[in-house]
C-alpha positions as CSV (number, residue, x, y, z in Angstrom):
1,X,-5.3,-4.4,13.1
2,X,-2.1,-3.1,14.4
3,X,-1.4,-2.4,18.1
4,X,1.8,-0.5,17.6
5,X,2.0,2.7,19.6
6,X,2.0,5.9,17.3
7,X,5.7,7.0,18.1
8,X,7.1,3.5,17.6
9,X,4.9,3.0,14.5
10,X,6.1,6.2,12.9
11,X,9.7,5.4,13.7
12,X,9.4,2.0,12.0
13,X,7.7,3.4,9.0
14,X,10.5,6.0,8.6
15,X,13.2,3.4,9.1
16,X,11.9,1.0,6.4
17,X,11.1,3.8,4.0
18,X,14.5,5.4,4.3
19,X,16.1,2.0,3.7
20,X,14.1,1.7,0.5
21,X,15.0,5.2,-0.5
22,X,18.7,4.5,-0.2
23,X,18.4,1.3,-2.3
24,X,16.3,3.1,-4.9
25,X,18.8,5.9,-5.1
26,X,21.6,3.5,-5.8
27,X,19.5,1.6,-8.3
28,X,18.5,4.7,-10.2
29,X,22.1,5.7,-10.6
30,X,23.3,2.2,-11.5
31,X,20.5,1.5,-14.0
32,X,20.9,4.8,-15.8
33,X,24.7,4.2,-16.1
34,X,24.1,0.6,-17.2
35,X,21.4,1.6,-19.7
36,X,23.6,4.3,-21.3
37,X,26.9,2.4,-21.3
38,X,25.1,-0.9,-22.3
39,X,23.0,0.8,-25.0
40,X,19.8,-0.5,-23.5
41,X,16.6,1.5,-23.8
42,X,14.8,-1.1,-21.7
43,X,17.3,-0.6,-18.9
44,X,16.8,3.2,-19.1
45,X,13.1,2.6,-18.8
46,X,13.7,0.4,-15.8
47,X,15.8,3.2,-14.3
48,X,12.8,5.5,-14.7
49,X,10.6,2.9,-12.9
50,X,13.1,2.9,-10.0
51,X,13.0,6.7,-10.0
52,X,9.2,6.4,-9.5
53,X,9.9,4.2,-6.5
54,X,12.1,6.9,-5.1
55,X,9.4,9.5,-5.5
56,X,7.0,7.1,-3.8
57,X,9.3,6.9,-0.8
58,X,9.4,10.7,-0.5
59,X,5.5,10.8,-0.6
60,X,5.3,8.2,2.1
61,X,7.8,10.0,4.3
62,X,5.9,13.3,3.9
63,X,2.4,12.0,4.4
64,X,3.0,9.5,7.2
65,X,4.4,12.4,9.4
66,X,1.2,14.4,8.6
67,X,-1.0,11.3,9.3
68,X,0.6,10.7,12.7
69,X,-0.4,14.2,13.9
70,X,-3.0,14.1,16.7
71,X,-6.5,15.4,16.3
72,X,-7.0,19.1,16.3
73,X,-9.8,21.7,15.9
74,X,-10.1,21.2,12.2
75,X,-9.5,17.4,12.1
76,X,-11.5,15.9,15.0
77,X,-10.9,12.4,13.7
78,X,-7.1,12.9,13.3
79,X,-5.2,13.1,10.1
80,X,-5.3,9.4,9.1
81,X,-6.7,10.0,5.7
82,X,-3.6,11.8,4.6
83,X,-2.0,8.4,4.6
84,X,-4.8,7.0,2.5
85,X,-4.3,9.9,0.1
86,X,-0.6,9.0,-0.1
87,X,-1.6,5.4,-0.9
88,X,-3.9,6.7,-3.6
89,X,-1.0,8.7,-5.1
90,X,1.3,5.7,-5.0
91,X,-1.4,3.5,-6.7
92,X,-2.0,6.2,-9.3
93,X,1.7,6.6,-10.0
94,X,2.1,2.8,-10.3
95,X,-0.8,2.8,-12.8
96,X,0.8,5.5,-14.9
97,X,4.2,3.7,-14.8
98,X,2.6,0.5,-15.9
99,X,0.7,2.2,-18.7
100,X,3.9,4.0,-19.8
101,X,5.8,0.7,-20.1
102,X,2.9,-0.8,-22.1
103,X,2.9,2.2,-24.5
104,X,6.6,2.1,-24.9
105,X,6.7,-1.7,-25.5
106,X,3.9,-1.4,-28.1
107,X,5.8,1.4,-29.9
108,X,9.0,-0.6,-30.0
109,X,7.2,-3.6,-31.5
110,X,5.5,-1.4,-34.1
111,X,8.8,0.0,-35.1
112,X,10.4,-3.5,-35.2
113,X,7.6,-4.8,-37.5
114,X,8.2,-1.8,-39.7
115,X,11.8,-2.9,-40.2
116,X,13.5,-0.6,-37.8
117,X,16.3,-2.4,-36.0
118,X,16.2,-2.4,-32.2
119,X,19.5,-1.5,-30.4
120,X,21.7,-4.3,-29.1
121,X,22.1,-4.2,-25.3
122,X,25.4,-5.1,-23.5
123,X,26.2,-7.5,-20.7
124,X,26.4,-4.6,-18.2
125,X,22.7,-3.9,-18.7
126,X,21.9,-7.6,-18.1
127,X,23.9,-7.6,-14.9
128,X,22.1,-4.5,-13.7
129,X,18.8,-6.1,-14.3
130,X,19.7,-9.2,-12.3
131,X,21.0,-7.0,-9.4
132,X,17.8,-5.1,-9.5
133,X,15.6,-8.2,-9.3
134,X,17.5,-9.5,-6.2
135,X,17.6,-6.2,-4.3
136,X,14.0,-5.2,-5.1
137,X,12.6,-8.6,-4.2
138,X,14.4,-8.5,-0.8
139,X,13.2,-4.9,-0.3
140,X,9.6,-6.0,-1.1
141,X,9.5,-8.6,1.7
142,X,11.2,-6.3,4.2
143,X,8.9,-3.4,3.5
144,X,5.7,-5.5,3.3
145,X,6.4,-7.1,6.7
146,X,6.9,-3.6,8.2
147,X,3.7,-2.4,6.6
148,X,1.6,-5.3,8.0
149,X,3.3,-5.0,11.4
150,X,2.5,-1.2,11.6
151,X,-0.9,-1.5,9.9
152,X,0.1,1.1,7.3
153,X,-1.6,0.8,3.9
154,X,0.9,3.3,2.4
155,X,3.9,1.2,3.4
156,X,2.2,-1.9,2.1
157,X,1.5,0.0,-1.2
158,X,5.2,1.0,-1.3
159,X,6.2,-2.6,-0.9
160,X,4.1,-3.6,-3.9
161,X,5.8,-0.8,-5.8
162,X,9.1,-2.5,-5.0
163,X,7.7,-5.8,-6.3
164,X,6.5,-4.1,-9.5
165,X,10.1,-2.8,-10.0
166,X,11.4,-6.4,-9.5
167,X,8.9,-7.7,-12.1
168,X,9.9,-4.9,-14.5
169,X,13.5,-5.9,-14.1
170,X,12.6,-9.6,-14.8
171,X,11.1,-8.5,-18.1
172,X,14.1,-6.3,-18.8
173,X,16.5,-9.2,-18.0
174,X,14.6,-11.6,-20.3
175,X,14.6,-9.0,-23.1
176,X,18.3,-8.2,-22.8
177,X,19.3,-11.8,-22.4
178,X,17.2,-12.8,-25.5
179,X,18.7,-10.0,-27.5
180,X,22.3,-11.0,-26.5
181,X,21.7,-14.7,-27.2
182,X,19.5,-14.6,-30.3
183,X,21.0,-11.5,-31.9
184,X,18.9,-8.9,-33.9
185,X,15.9,-11.2,-34.4
186,X,15.6,-11.8,-30.7
187,X,15.6,-8.1,-29.7
188,X,11.9,-8.0,-29.9
189,X,11.7,-10.1,-26.7
190,X,12.5,-6.9,-24.7
191,X,9.4,-5.0,-25.6
192,X,7.3,-8.2,-25.5
193,X,8.4,-8.9,-22.0
194,X,7.8,-5.3,-21.0
195,X,4.2,-5.5,-22.2
196,X,3.6,-8.6,-20.1
197,X,5.2,-7.0,-17.0
198,X,3.2,-3.8,-17.5
199,X,-0.1,-5.8,-17.2
200,X,1.0,-7.1,-13.8
201,X,2.0,-3.6,-12.7
202,X,-1.4,-2.2,-13.7
203,X,-3.1,-5.1,-11.9
204,X,-1.3,-4.3,-8.7
205,X,-2.1,-0.6,-9.1
206,X,-5.8,-1.4,-9.3
207,X,-5.6,-3.5,-6.2
208,X,-4.1,-0.6,-4.3
209,X,-6.5,2.0,-5.7
210,X,-9.8,0.2,-5.0
211,X,-9.4,0.0,-1.1
212,X,-8.3,3.7,-1.1
213,X,-11.4,4.7,-3.0
214,X,-13.6,2.6,-0.6
215,X,-12.1,4.4,2.4
216,X,-12.4,7.9,0.8
217,X,-16.0,7.1,-0.1
218,X,-16.7,5.9,3.5
219,X,-17.2,2.2,2.8
220,X,-18.0,0.0,5.8
221,X,-15.4,-2.4,7.2
222,X,-15.3,-6.0,5.9
223,X,-18.1,-8.3,7.1
224,X,-15.6,-10.4,9.2
225,X,-14.6,-7.3,11.1
226,X,-18.2,-6.3,11.7
227,X,-18.9,-9.8,13.1
228,X,-15.9,-9.6,15.3
229,X,-17.1,-6.2,16.7
230,X,-20.6,-7.6,17.5
231,X,-19.1,-10.7,19.1
232,X,-16.8,-8.5,21.3
233,X,-19.7,-6.3,22.4
234,X,-21.9,-9.4,23.2
235,X,-19.2,-10.7,25.6
236,X,-19.7,-7.7,28.0
237,X,-22.2,-8.7,30.8
238,X,-25.2,-6.4,31.0
239,X,-24.7,-5.1,27.5
240,X,-27.3,-6.3,24.9
241,X,-28.5,-5.9,21.4
242,X,-25.7,-4.0,19.7
243,X,-27.4,-2.3,16.7
244,X,-27.2,0.7,14.3
245,X,-23.5,-0.2,13.8
246,X,-21.6,2.1,11.5
247,X,-18.0,1.5,10.6
248,X,-15.3,3.0,8.5
249,X,-11.5,3.2,8.2
250,X,-9.5,6.3,8.8
251,X,-5.9,5.7,7.7
252,X,-4.6,2.8,9.8
253,X,-7.4,3.2,12.4
254,X,-11.0,1.8,12.6
255,X,-13.9,4.1,13.5
256,X,-16.9,2.4,15.2
257,X,-20.3,3.9,16.0
258,X,-23.0,1.7,17.6
259,X,-26.0,1.7,19.9
260,X,-26.4,-0.8,22.8
261,X,-29.1,-1.5,25.3
262,X,-28.8,-1.8,29.1
263,X,-31.1,-2.1,32.0
264,X,-33.0,1.1,32.3
265,X,-32.8,1.0,36.1
266,X,-29.0,0.8,36.1
267,X,-27.3,3.7,37.8
268,X,-25.5,6.1,35.4
269,X,-22.1,5.3,36.9
270,X,-22.5,1.6,36.2
271,X,-23.8,2.2,32.7
272,X,-20.8,4.3,32.1
273,X,-18.4,1.6,33.4
274,X,-20.0,-1.0,31.1
275,X,-19.7,1.3,28.1
276,X,-16.1,1.9,29.0
277,X,-15.5,-1.9,29.2
278,X,-16.9,-2.2,25.7
279,X,-14.5,0.4,24.5
280,X,-11.6,-1.3,26.2
281,X,-12.3,-4.6,24.6
282,X,-12.8,-3.1,21.2
283,X,-9.5,-1.2,21.4
284,X,-7.8,-4.4,22.7
285,X,-9.1,-6.2,19.6
286,X,-8.5,-3.5,16.9
287,X,-5.8,-1.2,18.3
288,X,-5.4,1.6,20.9
289,X,-6.2,4.3,18.3
290,X,-9.6,2.9,17.4
291,X,-12.3,5.6,17.4
292,X,-15.4,4.4,19.3
293,X,-18.7,6.2,19.9
294,X,-21.3,4.3,21.9
295,X,-25.0,5.4,22.4
296,X,-26.8,3.7,25.4
297,X,-30.5,2.9,25.2
298,X,-32.6,1.5,28.0
299,X,-34.1,-2.0,27.6
300,X,-37.8,-1.7,27.3
301,X,-39.6,-3.7,30.0
302,X,-43.3,-4.4,30.3
303,X,-45.0,-2.8,33.3
């Protein structure tokens, strides 16, 4: 769980996303030019994929600002789920792109089998594909590290979108290279490679969508996190039997509700101090923005 302060976190998210946007803008322009000049339908499709990345960056920039807003009268738990919604949009967009590449590749193969010749791409398209692979793979690692560091699922999702674009360019490079080296008979490698890449893209999309659906459907936190919560509570002297634990995720934050038992004869001030110590340790473990609600029950003693 990240411990980055909200202003610094938001600044880092904007920085990495704006960097990705600039790279995507350059790639979109370069790929479209290379696809048109180099007579490569695969490269034009790859340019459309990069354009989807640019749209993703815009979504992240818009929703992270909303998600970073403090709690208000209508949103008592903050606006964290706007970030989850952004991740859901990214995953859905990635799924659509993967399905579109699959459909296009199958259509090209069908036409090739029917005797329709596929267009011969030029070397400029191959060069653009190689440049895309290198730049998008670097951007993937840069963005993913920032996403993990800030605890932002939307930024991590955006990183995987960069990786999907790199994989798409690998398929494009293989197809273009095969068409150049093998001539007309090898041009079918382009749509074949696109189909293989599309499967990986759809797989990544599903991996992004499932956690979003879990959060939106109020799924509990993973078992290892629950165990960590219980162990943290047990370490506070005078606090016993944590139970009725309920957990969920709200954007990059955890929400924890639990009941604990204390000595029924303990003064209210001391009970409050112990509950505050539990909150302090939980926020130390899971981040300063962790939402914690603790209900205190007296330990039943025999009379």
